[in-house]
DRENTI-618583 format. One line per field, with one value per residue (C-alpha): residue number from 0; chain; x, y, z. Coordinates in nm, 4 decimals. Each point is the difference from the previous one (the first is absolute). Layout:
N
seq NUM,...
mol A,...
X X,...
Y Y,...
Z Z,...
***
This chain:
280
seq 0,1,2,3,4,5,6,7,8,9,10,11,12,13,14,15,16,17,18,19,20,21,22,23,24,25,26,27,28,29,30,31,32,33,34,35,36,37,38,39,40,41,42,43,44,45,46,47,48,49,50,51,52,53,54,55,56,57,58,59,60,61,62,63,64,65,66,67,68,69,70,71,72,73,74,75,76,77,78,79,80,81,82,83,84,85,86,87,88,89,90,91,92,93,94,95,96,97,98,99,100,101,102,103,104,105,106,107,108,109,110,111,112,113,114,115,116,117,118,119,120,121,122,123,124,125,126,127,128,129,130,131,132,133,134,135,136,137,138,139,140,141,142,143,144,145,146,147,148,149,150,151,152,153,154,155,156,157,158,159,160,161,162,163,164,165,166,167,168,169,170,171,172,173,174,175,176,177,178,179,180,181,182,183,184,185,186,187,188,189,190,191,192,193,194,195,196,197,198,199,200,201,202,203,204,205,206,207,208,209,210,211,212,213,214,215,216,217,218,219,220,221,222,223,224,225,226,227,228,229,230,231,232,233,234,235,236,237,238,239,240,241,242,243,244,245,246,247,248,249,250,251,252,253,254,255,256,257,258,259,260,261,262,263,264,265,266,267,268,269,270,271,272,273,274,275,276,277,278,279
mol A,A,A,A,A,A,A,A,A,A,A,A,A,A,A,A,A,A,A,A,A,A,A,A,A,A,A,A,A,A,A,A,A,A,A,A,A,A,A,A,A,A,A,A,A,A,A,A,A,A,A,A,A,A,A,A,A,A,A,A,A,A,A,A,A,A,A,A,A,A,A,A,A,A,A,A,A,A,A,A,A,A,A,A,A,A,A,A,A,A,A,A,A,A,A,A,A,A,A,A,A,A,A,A,A,A,A,A,A,A,A,A,A,A,A,A,A,A,A,A,A,A,A,A,A,A,A,A,A,A,A,A,A,A,A,A,A,A,A,A,A,A,A,A,A,A,A,A,A,A,A,A,A,A,A,A,A,A,A,A,A,A,A,A,A,A,A,A,A,A,A,A,A,A,A,A,A,A,A,A,A,A,A,A,A,A,A,A,A,A,A,A,A,A,A,A,A,A,A,A,A,A,A,A,A,A,A,A,A,A,A,A,A,A,A,A,A,A,A,A,A,A,A,A,A,A,A,A,A,A,A,A,A,A,A,A,A,A,A,A,A,A,A,A,A,A,A,A,A,A,A,A,A,A,A,A,A,A,A,A,A,A,A,A,A,A,A,A,A,A,A,A,A,A,A,A,A,A,A,A
X 14.2946,0.0465,0.3620,-0.0165,-0.2406,0.2405,0.2970,-0.1829,-0.1172,0.3658,0.1192,-0.2521,0.1005,0.3712,-0.0686,-0.2003,0.2872,0.2413,-0.2055,-0.0256,0.3805,0.0410,-0.2772,-0.2610,-0.1452,-0.0551,0.3538,0.0079,-0.3266,0.1224,0.3437,-0.2005,-0.2425,0.2891,0.1568,-0.2876,-0.2401,0.1876,0.1005,-0.3715,-0.1084,0.2290,-0.0526,-0.3857,0.0291,0.2359,-0.0753,0.2800,0.2843,0.2716,-0.1770,0.0429,0.3729,0.0129,-0.2036,0.2200,0.3176,-0.1431,-0.0922,0.3627,0.0254,-0.0238,-0.3508,-0.1383,-0.1753,-0.1828,-0.2507,-0.0828,-0.0077,-0.2313,-0.2544,-0.0119,-0.0298,-0.2688,-0.2254,-0.1454,-0.1172,0.3136,0.2109,-0.1965,0.0056,0.3673,0.0493,-0.1854,0.1874,0.3427,-0.0847,-0.1256,0.2988,0.2696,-0.1766,-0.0066,0.3555,0.1268,-0.2476,0.1583,0.3210,-0.1347,-0.1371,-0.3390,0.0604,-0.1231,-0.1225,-0.2678,0.1549,-0.0739,0.3248,-0.0547,-0.3632,0.1342,0.2637,-0.2773,-0.2073,0.2694,0.1219,-0.3539,-0.1193,0.2866,0.0462,-0.3838,-0.0102,0.2778,-0.1423,-0.3601,0.1714,0.1722,-0.3164,-0.2002,0.2549,-0.0292,-0.3589,-0.2092,-0.0721,-0.2677,0.2873,0.2265,-0.2433,-0.0970,0.3810,0.1204,-0.2780,0.0327,0.3804,-0.0543,-0.2502,0.2460,0.2928,-0.2363,-0.0490,0.3654,0.0585,-0.2798,0.1466,0.3489,-0.1316,-0.1883,0.2592,-0.1617,0.3337,0.3086,0.2867,0.3214,0.3318,0.3125,0.2184,-0.0693,-0.2736,0.0403,-0.0708,-0.3409,-0.0767,0.0536,-0.2265,0.0971,-0.1502,-0.3248,-0.3265,-0.2197,-0.1300,-0.2689,-0.1206,-0.3488,-0.1793,-0.3669,-0.1311,-0.0720,0.3358,0.1310,-0.2245,0.0828,0.3523,-0.0512,-0.2090,0.2862,0.2491,-0.2770,-0.0620,0.3772,0.0381,-0.2886,0.1191,0.3497,-0.0526,-0.3332,-0.1217,0.3468,0.1209,-0.3608,0.0086,0.3480,-0.0879,-0.3171,0.2169,0.2387,-0.2670,-0.2227,0.1482,0.1140,0.3723,0.1962,0.1041,-0.0957,-0.0771,0.1325,-0.0718,0.3381,0.1581,0.2178,0.2384,0.0700,0.2874,-0.1415,-0.3527,-0.1697,-0.3243,-0.2013,-0.0167,-0.1115,0.2705,0.0054,0.2549,0.2875,0.2651,0.0973,0.2914,0.0918,-0.2937,-0.1678,-0.1492,0.0969,-0.3098,-0.1859,-0.1414,-0.3925,-0.0355,0.3272,0.0382,0.3641,0.2267,0.0089,0.1226,-0.2629,0.0522,-0.2633,-0.2064,-0.3142,-0.2064,-0.3106,-0.2871,-0.0636,0.2616,-0.2154,0.1990,-0.2332,-0.3089,0.0440,0.0596,-0.3465,-0.1647,0.2167
Y 10.7220,0.2829,-0.0177,0.0212,0.2971,0.1704,-0.0507,0.1152,0.3186,0.0612,-0.0371,0.2717,0.2265,-0.0332,0.0867,0.3091,0.1098,-0.0631,0.2063,0.3004,-0.0065,0.0225,0.2503,-0.2616,-0.0032,0.3602,0.0923,-0.2268,0.1360,0.3646,-0.0514,-0.1589,0.2756,0.2686,-0.1585,-0.0843,0.2771,0.2931,-0.1685,-0.1004,0.3490,0.1552,-0.2519,0.0579,0.3790,0.0549,-0.3046,-0.2435,-0.1299,0.2336,0.2838,-0.1713,-0.0313,0.3753,0.1282,-0.1767,0.1096,0.3558,-0.0162,-0.1012,-0.2802,0.2449,0.0939,-0.3585,-0.0371,0.3017,-0.2261,-0.1760,0.3094,0.1798,-0.2976,-0.0022,0.3433,0.0706,-0.2984,0.0194,-0.3583,-0.1471,0.2198,-0.0749,-0.3793,0.0082,0.1880,-0.2369,-0.3190,0.1666,0.0934,-0.3551,-0.1496,0.2079,-0.0544,-0.3895,-0.0110,0.1815,-0.1691,-0.3390,0.1373,0.0838,0.3550,-0.0820,0.0699,-0.2692,0.0477,0.1589,0.2974,0.3571,0.0575,-0.3115,0.1174,0.3367,-0.1556,-0.2250,0.3015,0.1801,-0.2576,-0.0928,0.3568,0.2211,-0.1285,-0.0175,0.3472,0.0939,-0.1508,0.1422,0.3634,-0.0491,-0.1399,0.3138,0.2267,-0.1600,-0.0880,0.1503,-0.0608,-0.2784,-0.1974,0.0587,-0.1049,-0.3340,-0.0936,0.0805,-0.2209,-0.3016,0.0078,-0.0035,-0.2895,-0.2113,0.0918,-0.0875,-0.3546,-0.0539,0.1217,-0.2291,-0.3067,0.0535,0.0786,-0.3217,-0.2124,-0.0756,0.1302,0.0821,0.2277,-0.1508,0.1098,-0.0936,0.0155,-0.0930,-0.2512,-0.3204,-0.3445,0.0083,0.3399,-0.0509,0.2720,0.2844,0.1213,-0.1158,0.1429,0.1568,-0.2799,0.2053,0.1470,-0.1026,0.2064,-0.0191,-0.2563,0.2500,0.1336,-0.3216,-0.0400,0.3403,-0.0859,-0.3076,0.1857,0.2682,-0.2474,-0.0737,0.3698,0.0785,-0.2962,0.1194,0.3702,-0.0933,-0.2970,0.1147,0.3603,0.1868,-0.1914,0.0764,0.3401,0.0659,-0.1533,0.2019,0.3048,-0.1033,-0.0613,0.2993,0.2096,0.2856,0.1230,-0.0640,0.3664,0.3251,0.0791,0.3356,0.2125,0.1241,0.1705,-0.2735,0.0763,-0.2568,0.1229,0.3255,-0.0523,0.0931,-0.1434,-0.0323,-0.3494,-0.2042,-0.1824,-0.2473,0.1503,-0.2265,0.2400,0.3403,0.1488,0.3668,0.1998,-0.2752,-0.3366,-0.3367,-0.1910,-0.2273,0.1862,-0.1412,0.1475,-0.0968,-0.3263,0.0591,0.1860,0.3559,0.3081,0.2506,0.3632,0.2534,-0.2774,0.0226,-0.2681,-0.1561,-0.0910,-0.3507,-0.2899,-0.2459,-0.1214,-0.2652,-0.1992,-0.2462,-0.3586,-0.1221,0.2441,-0.0322
Z 14.9986,0.2268,-0.0158,-0.3812,0.0064,0.2439,-0.2088,-0.3144,0.1745,0.1557,-0.3613,-0.1171,0.2642,-0.0624,-0.3808,0.1148,0.2274,-0.2911,-0.2340,0.2488,0.0402,-0.3725,-0.0370,-0.1166,-0.3334,-0.0104,-0.0822,-0.2955,-0.1427,0.0579,-0.1682,-0.2953,-0.0537,0.0404,-0.2896,-0.2259,0.0550,-0.1059,-0.3297,-0.0466,0.0826,-0.2666,-0.2697,0.0118,0.0250,-0.2862,-0.2042,0.0709,-0.2274,-0.0652,0.1817,0.3376,-0.0322,-0.1368,0.3130,0.2557,-0.1800,0.0048,0.3561,0.1136,0.2566,0.2946,-0.1034,-0.0612,0.3472,-0.0916,-0.2014,0.3130,0.2258,-0.2407,-0.0111,0.3629,0.0895,-0.2488,0.0875,0.3588,0.0089,-0.1233,0.2152,0.3143,-0.0743,-0.0487,0.3259,0.1953,-0.1588,0.0628,0.3603,0.0668,-0.1774,0.1800,0.3380,-0.0427,-0.0986,0.3076,0.2166,-0.1024,0.1272,0.3438,-0.0471,0.1624,0.3785,0.2663,0.3425,0.1827,0.1525,-0.0786,-0.1858,-0.2196,-0.0508,-0.1383,-0.2168,-0.1649,-0.0695,-0.1470,-0.2382,-0.0816,-0.0674,-0.1111,-0.3499,-0.0998,0.1451,-0.2372,-0.3147,0.0839,0.0203,-0.3306,-0.1732,0.1501,-0.1373,-0.3536,-0.0299,0.2788,0.3863,-0.0766,-0.1983,0.2646,0.2864,-0.1927,-0.0768,0.3636,0.1299,-0.2423,0.0719,0.3657,-0.0279,-0.1868,0.2437,0.3098,-0.1486,-0.0017,0.3501,0.1303,-0.1869,0.1453,0.3371,0.0070,-0.1065,-0.3261,-0.1591,0.2053,-0.0855,-0.1294,0.1202,-0.1851,0.3046,0.3729,-0.0409,0.2174,-0.1190,0.1585,-0.1516,-0.3698,-0.1022,0.2389,0.3264,0.1532,-0.0933,0.2922,0.1782,0.1842,-0.3014,-0.0585,-0.2812,-0.0466,-0.2526,-0.2792,0.0220,-0.0732,-0.2770,-0.1303,0.0109,-0.2085,-0.2521,0.0065,-0.1961,-0.2569,-0.0567,-0.0258,-0.2571,-0.1986,-0.0051,-0.0813,-0.2727,-0.1515,0.0423,-0.0199,-0.3183,-0.1634,0.0937,-0.1226,-0.3440,-0.0211,0.0582,-0.2511,-0.2814,0.0841,-0.2893,0.2206,-0.0009,0.3187,0.0304,-0.1527,-0.3508,-0.1198,-0.2986,-0.1548,-0.2906,-0.1702,-0.2717,-0.2858,-0.2109,-0.1239,0.0904,0.3311,0.1042,0.3348,0.1236,0.3088,0.2010,0.2567,0.2313,0.0600,0.1240,0.0202,-0.1745,0.0839,-0.0859,-0.2174,0.0166,-0.1387,-0.0709,-0.2094,-0.2873,-0.0420,-0.3362,-0.1560,0.2039,0.0752,0.2648,-0.0260,0.1704,0.1051,0.0904,0.1557,0.1523,0.1867,0.1713,-0.1428,0.2250,-0.1339,-0.0010,-0.2186,-0.3017,-0.1122,0.0800,0.2933,-0.0950,0.1086,-0.2412,-0.3010
***
């Protein structure tokens, strides 16, 4: 009975290590969101159908990522959760390739601090610049907590790094863990909880926030008031800015529901185009 349990546990560990080496489920979720969410955002905002095609043609391919970027940098909660998920995903990917230093010396300790702290610090600074110091602090601490759980798992041998070259027959999963490392029980429990927290953030919270942002009725970029000439008639109109051409703007005309060229554009305060989906 014990042998069967050990075999099953070993199989589960191998699946976790293999997932880490491939980026885990997070990279699949992020890729799906990056493809689906911008289209959903544009479709709900401008009304769907031919309008979606016209908007993406008007934006030109080089500007398509602006939809996703605009959503992230204008929504503090979405931007912060995405930063935490990406920070943890990248760290787990590199940890599976041996990026977590082992050993108890001062140099190994400093290296562990560096690989664990630097990226959360970076995402925290970015978040603070975009949304304010409290958002930055929360994002940095959350990213650090999830990374710390990965470090504990690799140091205790719960997971082991994989090396494509140089591993002997008795070391199929890379270098050994720290045999003398004995984290306190609460830290072991926290490391186990970290996996569930990361899964919840990646598979549930992040997709939910993305689709809430996609259906909130706000434009993903600035709405500008411009002079639009249609044949011999010139009128003022509101445009969702898609790109800039010379001294004018190419945008989606909210009044005429078509792509228009605007001149003499000035920014507007509100980015709301329609009621959010849950109020319509």
